DRENDO-1510 file (C-alpha; in Angstrom, 1 decimal, always signed):
<recs>
REC; n; res; u; v; w
REC; 1; MET; +13.7; -43.4; +9.7 .
REC; 2; ALA; +15.4; -46.5; +11.0 .
REC; 3; ARG; +16.0; -47.5; +7.4 .
REC; 4; ALA; +16.9; -45.3; +4.4 .
REC; 5; TYR; +13.8; -44.5; +2.4 .
REC; 6; SER; +13.8; -42.8; -1.0 .
REC; 7; HIS; +10.4; -41.2; -0.2 .
REC; 8; PRO; +10.1; -40.9; +3.6 .
REC; 9; PRO; +6.6; -39.8; +4.8 .
REC; 10; ILE; +8.0; -37.0; +7.0 .
REC; 11; ILE; +6.3; -33.7; +6.4 .
REC; 12; GLN; +8.0; -31.9; +9.3 .
REC; 13; ALA; +10.9; -32.6; +11.7 .
REC; 14; LEU; +11.4; -30.4; +14.7 .
REC; 15; CYS; +14.1; -30.3; +17.4 .
REC; 16; GLU; +13.8; -27.8; +20.3 .
REC; 17; TYR; +16.2; -27.1; +23.1 .
REC; 18; SER; +15.2; -24.9; +26.0 .
REC; 19; PHE; +17.9; -23.5; +28.4 .
REC; 20; GLU; +18.6; -22.3; +31.9 .
REC; 21; PRO; +19.7; -18.7; +31.4 .
REC; 22; THR; +22.7; -17.1; +33.0 .
REC; 23; GLN; +21.5; -13.6; +32.1 .
REC; 24; THR; +18.3; -11.9; +31.3 .
REC; 25; TRP; +17.2; -12.8; +27.7 .
REC; 26; ASP; +16.9; -9.7; +25.4 .
REC; 27; TRP; +16.2; -9.1; +21.8 .
REC; 28; THR; +19.8; -8.4; +20.9 .
REC; 29; ILE; +20.5; -12.1; +21.0 .
REC; 30; PRO; +18.7; -13.0; +17.7 .
REC; 31; GLY; +20.9; -10.4; +15.9 .
REC; 32; LEU; +24.0; -11.9; +17.4 .
REC; 33; PHE; +22.8; -15.3; +16.5 .
REC; 34; TYR; +22.1; -14.3; +12.9 .
REC; 35; ASN; +25.7; -13.2; +12.5 .
REC; 36; GLU; +26.8; -16.7; +13.4 .
REC; 37; ILE; +24.6; -18.5; +10.8 .
REC; 38; LYS; +23.7; -16.0; +8.1 .
REC; 39; ASN; +25.9; -17.6; +5.4 .
REC; 40; ASP; +23.6; -20.7; +5.3 .
REC; 41; PHE; +20.5; -19.1; +6.7 .
REC; 42; PRO; +20.3; -15.7; +5.0 .
REC; 43; LYS; +16.5; -15.1; +5.3 .
REC; 44; LYS; +14.9; -13.9; +8.5 .
REC; 45; ARG; +11.4; -13.1; +9.7 .
REC; 46; GLU; +9.5; -12.5; +12.9 .
REC; 47; GLN; +7.0; -15.3; +13.6 .
REC; 48; ASN; +5.7; -17.6; +16.3 .
REC; 49; ILE; +7.2; -21.0; +16.8 .
REC; 50; LEU; +5.8; -23.5; +14.3 .
REC; 51; GLN; +4.1; -26.5; +15.9 .
REC; 52; VAL; +2.2; -29.1; +13.9 .
REC; 53; GLU; -0.6; -30.6; +16.0 .
REC; 54; LEU; -3.3; -33.2; +15.5 .
REC; 55; GLN; -6.8; -32.2; +16.3 .
REC; 56; ALA; -8.2; -35.2; +18.2 .
REC; 57; GLY; -11.7; -33.8; +18.7 .
REC; 58; SER; -12.7; -33.3; +15.2 .
REC; 59; GLN; -14.0; -35.6; +12.4 .
REC; 60; ILE; -10.6; -35.6; +10.7 .
REC; 61; MET; -7.1; -34.8; +11.9 .
REC; 62; PRO; -5.5; -32.2; +9.7 .
REC; 63; PRO; -2.2; -30.7; +10.8 .
REC; 64; SER; -2.6; -27.2; +12.2 .
REC; 65; VAL; -0.2; -24.4; +13.0 .
REC; 66; LYS; -0.2; -23.3; +16.6 .
REC; 67; GLY; +1.5; -20.2; +17.9 .
REC; 68; GLY; +4.1; -20.5; +20.6 .
REC; 69; ILE; +6.6; -18.2; +22.1 .
REC; 70; ALA; +7.3; -15.3; +19.8 .
REC; 71; GLY; +10.8; -15.3; +18.2 .
REC; 72; VAL; +12.8; -14.8; +15.1 .
REC; 73; GLN; +13.2; -17.3; +12.3 .
REC; 74; PHE; +16.2; -17.8; +10.1 .
REC; 75; LEU; +15.7; -19.7; +6.8 .
REC; 76; THR; +17.8; -21.3; +4.1 .
REC; 77; ASP; +17.3; -19.9; +0.6 .
REC; 78; ASP; +14.7; -22.6; -0.2 .
REC; 79; GLU; +13.0; -22.1; +3.2 .
REC; 80; LYS; +13.0; -25.8; +3.9 .
REC; 81; THR; +15.2; -25.6; +6.9 .
REC; 82; ILE; +14.3; -23.1; +9.6 .
REC; 83; ILE; +15.9; -22.1; +12.9 .
REC; 84; GLN; +13.8; -20.3; +15.5 .
REC; 85; VAL; +15.3; -18.3; +18.3 .
REC; 86; GLY; +13.2; -17.2; +21.2 .
REC; 87; PRO; +13.6; -16.5; +24.9 .
REC; 88; ASP; +15.9; -19.2; +26.3 .
REC; 89; LEU; +15.3; -21.6; +23.4 .
REC; 90; VAL; +16.4; -22.6; +19.9 .
REC; 91; ALA; +14.4; -24.8; +17.6 .
REC; 92; THR; +15.4; -26.3; +14.2 .
REC; 93; HIS; +12.8; -27.3; +11.7 .
REC; 94; ARG; +13.0; -29.3; +8.5 .
REC; 95; LEU; +10.1; -29.3; +6.1 .
REC; 96; ARG; +9.4; -31.8; +3.3 .
REC; 97; PRO; +11.5; -33.1; +1.6 .
REC; 98; TYR; +13.4; -34.6; +4.6 .
REC; 99; THR; +16.9; -35.3; +3.5 .
REC; 100; GLY; +18.0; -37.6; +6.3 .
REC; 101; TRP; +19.3; -37.5; +9.8 .
REC; 102; GLU; +22.9; -37.1; +8.5 .
REC; 103; ASN; +21.8; -33.6; +7.3 .
REC; 104; PHE; +19.3; -32.7; +10.0 .
REC; 105; LYS; +21.5; -33.5; +13.0 .
REC; 106; PRO; +24.3; -31.1; +11.9 .
REC; 107; ALA; +21.8; -28.3; +11.4 .
REC; 108; ILE; +20.5; -28.9; +14.9 .
REC; 109; LEU; +23.9; -28.9; +16.6 .
REC; 110; ARG; +25.0; -25.9; +14.6 .
REC; 111; ALA; +22.0; -23.9; +15.9 .
REC; 112; VAL; +22.7; -25.1; +19.5 .
REC; 113; ALA; +26.4; -24.1; +19.2 .
REC; 114; ALA; +25.5; -20.7; +17.8 .
REC; 115; TYR; +22.9; -20.1; +20.5 .
REC; 116; THR; +25.2; -21.1; +23.4 .
REC; 117; LYS; +27.9; -18.8; +22.0 .
REC; 118; VAL; +25.8; -15.7; +21.9 .
REC; 119; ALA; +23.4; -16.3; +24.8 .
REC; 120; SER; +25.7; -18.2; +27.3 .
REC; 121; PRO; +23.1; -20.4; +28.9 .
REC; 122; SER; +24.2; -22.4; +31.9 .
REC; 123; ALA; +22.5; -25.7; +31.2 .
REC; 124; ILE; +19.8; -27.5; +29.1 .
REC; 125; ARG; +16.4; -27.4; +30.6 .
REC; 126; ARG; +14.5; -29.6; +28.1 .
REC; 127; LEU; +15.0; -31.3; +24.7 .
REC; 128; GLY; +12.3; -32.3; +22.4 .
REC; 129; LEU; +12.6; -34.1; +19.0 .
REC; 130; ARG; +9.4; -34.5; +16.9 .
REC; 131; TYR; +8.6; -36.1; +13.6 .
REC; 132; VAL; +5.3; -35.6; +11.9 .
REC; 133; ASN; +4.6; -38.3; +9.2 .
REC; 134; ARG; +1.8; -38.3; +6.6 .
REC; 135; ILE; +1.2; -41.8; +5.1 .
REC; 136; GLU; -0.8; -41.7; +1.8 .
REC; 137; ILE; -2.2; -44.6; -0.1 .
REC; 138; HIS; -3.1; -43.5; -3.6 .
REC; 139; GLY; -5.8; -45.1; -5.7 .
REC; 140; LYS; -7.8; -46.2; -2.7 .
REC; 141; SER; -10.4; -44.2; -0.7 .
REC; 142; GLU; -10.8; -47.1; +1.9 .
REC; 143; VAL; -8.1; -49.4; +3.2 .
REC; 144; ARG; -7.5; -51.6; +6.2 .
REC; 145; ILE; -5.6; -49.4; +8.5 .
REC; 146; GLU; -3.6; -52.3; +10.0 .
REC; 147; ASP; -2.2; -53.0; +6.6 .
REC; 148; TYR; -0.1; -49.8; +6.8 .
REC; 149; LEU; -0.2; -48.5; +10.4 .
REC; 150; LEU; -0.2; -50.5; +13.7 .
REC; 151; ALA; -0.7; -47.6; +16.0 .
REC; 152; VAL; -4.5; -47.7; +15.8 .
REC; 153; PRO; -7.3; -47.6; +18.5 .
REC; 154; LYS; -8.9; -50.8; +19.7 .
REC; 155; VAL; -12.6; -51.2; +20.1 .
REC; 156; PRO; -14.6; -54.3; +21.3 .
REC; 157; ASP; -15.1; -57.1; +18.8 .
REC; 158; GLU; -18.9; -56.6; +19.1 .
REC; 159; ILE; -18.5; -53.2; +17.5 .
REC; 160; PRO; -18.0; -52.9; +13.7 .
REC; 161; GLN; -14.3; -52.5; +13.1 .
REC; 162; ILE; -14.8; -49.7; +10.5 .
REC; 163; PHE; -13.7; -46.2; +11.4 .
REC; 164; GLY; -15.0; -43.3; +9.4 .
REC; 165; SER; -12.5; -41.1; +11.2 .
REC; 166; TRP; -10.3; -41.7; +14.3 .
REC; 167; ALA; -7.6; -40.2; +16.5 .
REC; 168; GLN; -5.6; -41.3; +19.4 .
REC; 169; ARG; -2.9; -39.9; +21.7 .
REC; 170; VAL; -0.7; -41.8; +24.2 .
REC; 171; GLU; +2.2; -40.8; +26.4 .
REC; 172; ILE; +4.7; -43.5; +27.1 .
REC; 173; PRO; +7.3; -43.1; +29.8 .
REC; 174; LEU; +10.8; -44.2; +28.7 .
REC; 175; LEU; +12.7; -44.4; +31.9 .
REC; 176; ASP; +16.0; -45.7; +30.5 .
REC; 177; ALA; +16.1; -42.8; +28.1 .
REC; 178; ALA; +15.1; -40.2; +30.8 .
REC; 179; GLY; +12.1; -39.1; +28.7 .
REC; 180; ALA; +8.7; -39.9; +27.3 .
REC; 181; LEU; +7.3; -40.6; +23.9 .
REC; 182; ILE; +4.1; -38.9; +22.9 .
REC; 183; LEU; +2.5; -40.8; +20.1 .
REC; 184; GLN; -0.4; -39.4; +18.1 .
REC; 185; SER; -2.0; -41.0; +15.1 .
REC; 186; GLY; -5.2; -40.6; +13.2 .
REC; 187; SER; -7.0; -40.2; +9.9 .
REC; 188; VAL; -6.5; -37.0; +7.9 .
REC; 189; ARG; -8.3; -35.5; +4.9 .
REC; 190; ALA; -6.7; -36.6; +1.7 .
REC; 191; ASP; -5.6; -34.0; -0.8 .
REC; 192; GLU; -6.8; -36.1; -3.8 .
REC; 193; GLU; -9.8; -38.3; -4.6 .
REC; 194; LYS; -9.3; -42.1; -4.1 .
REC; 195; THR; -6.6; -41.5; -1.6 .
REC; 196; ALA; -6.5; -42.7; +2.0 .
REC; 197; ALA; -4.2; -40.8; +4.4 .
REC; 198; PHE; -3.0; -41.2; +8.0 .
REC; 199; MET; -0.9; -39.1; +10.4 .
REC; 200; LEU; +1.8; -40.5; +12.6 .
REC; 201; ASP; +3.2; -37.9; +15.0 .
REC; 202; LEU; +6.1; -39.0; +17.3 .
REC; 203; ASP; +7.5; -36.7; +19.9 .
REC; 204; PHE; +10.3; -37.5; +22.3 .
REC; 205; VAL; +10.7; -35.1; +25.3 .
REC; 206; THR; +13.2; -35.3; +28.1 .
REC; 207; ARG; +12.0; -35.9; +31.7 .
REC; 208; ILE; +14.8; -34.8; +33.9 .
REC; 209; GLN; +15.1; -33.8; +37.5 .
REC; 210; GLN; +18.0; -31.5; +37.1 .
REC; 211; PRO; +19.2; -29.4; +34.1 .
REC; 212; LEU; +21.7; -31.0; +31.8 .
REC; 213; PRO; +25.2; -29.8; +31.2 .
REC; 214; LEU; +25.6; -28.2; +27.8 .
REC; 215; ASP; +28.1; -30.8; +26.7 .
REC; 216; GLU; +25.2; -33.4; +26.9 .
REC; 217; ALA; +23.5; -31.8; +23.9 .
REC; 218; GLU; +24.7; -34.2; +21.2 .
REC; 219; ARG; +24.4; -37.4; +23.3 .
REC; 220; ARG; +20.9; -36.7; +24.4 .
REC; 221; LEU; +19.9; -35.8; +20.9 .
REC; 222; GLU; +21.1; -39.2; +19.7 .
REC; 223; ILE; +19.1; -40.9; +22.4 .
REC; 224; ALA; +16.0; -39.0; +21.4 .
REC; 225; HIS; +16.5; -39.9; +17.7 .
REC; 226; THR; +17.0; -43.5; +18.5 .
REC; 227; GLU; +13.7; -43.7; +20.5 .
REC; 228; VAL; +11.7; -41.9; +17.8 .
REC; 229; GLU; +13.3; -44.1; +15.1 .
REC; 230; ARG; +12.5; -47.2; +17.0 .
REC; 231; ALA; +8.9; -46.1; +17.5 .
REC; 232; PHE; +8.4; -45.3; +13.9 .
REC; 233; GLU; +9.5; -48.7; +12.7 .
REC; 234; ALA; +7.3; -50.4; +15.3 .
REC; 235; CYS; +4.3; -48.4; +14.1 .
REC; 236; VAL; +4.5; -49.1; +10.3 .
REC; 237; THR; +4.1; -52.3; +8.3 .
REC; 238; ASP; +6.1; -53.7; +5.4 .
REC; 239; GLU; +3.3; -52.6; +3.1 .
REC; 240; ALA; +3.8; -49.0; +4.3 .
REC; 241; ARG; +7.6; -49.4; +3.9 .
REC; 242; LYS; +7.0; -50.3; +0.2 .
REC; 243; LEU; +5.2; -46.9; -0.2 .
REC; 244; PHE; +8.2; -45.1; +1.3 .
REC; 245; SER; +10.6; -46.8; -1.1 .
REC; 246; LYS; +8.5; -46.7; -4.2 .
REC; 247; ALA; +9.6; -44.4; -7.1 .
REC; 248; LYS; +7.0; -41.7; -7.7 .
REC; 249; SER; +5.4; -41.5; -11.1 .
</recs>
């Protein structure tokens, strides 16, 4: 993400803004919102918010869909970019293939602009930017985790350094960015034989005392992206970067 990769490992990117309302939220707002974005997001459906989560208590860590606040989704024709509108929030999703920040950011800001136009919120209550990455090493069922991913659990040297399955979650305060980074990583079930796979889930969330002015939406978004980008590059190795840049056969 800090570099341009031809095959980034991102399986889902998600940005969510929640707002301080100036009026009671009602279900006419999604219809008004749709009128603002329907040319590029012609499909719509009712569905819960998509949230990819890692299951830390199981033997493996598959991504799972968890229901959130009920809302309405608006989709591009290929259903790869999704905007979710719900009570006092708007969320923008991008599914694989991720086509870069230069494409995802305008979609996020367009959704925010359309929502503020039709719902007239007074301020931003919270911003979250999340990237879920799946790193796959084909042709190997067992690998040294540290050759590809540095965000791994530490056990005492007296214990065998071989993990059948593993999961970890840490929350890191980022005071200068007025937020926190939630980092989750772990093993996942591979889709193919002789393939090792890991998940790296990076989620920046604001930690603010007072709601933010609406004109802070873009600046705070860039701060969030910078922090997630920095964390991603710190967590992966040069060997992993080769995978993200390798032409697929």
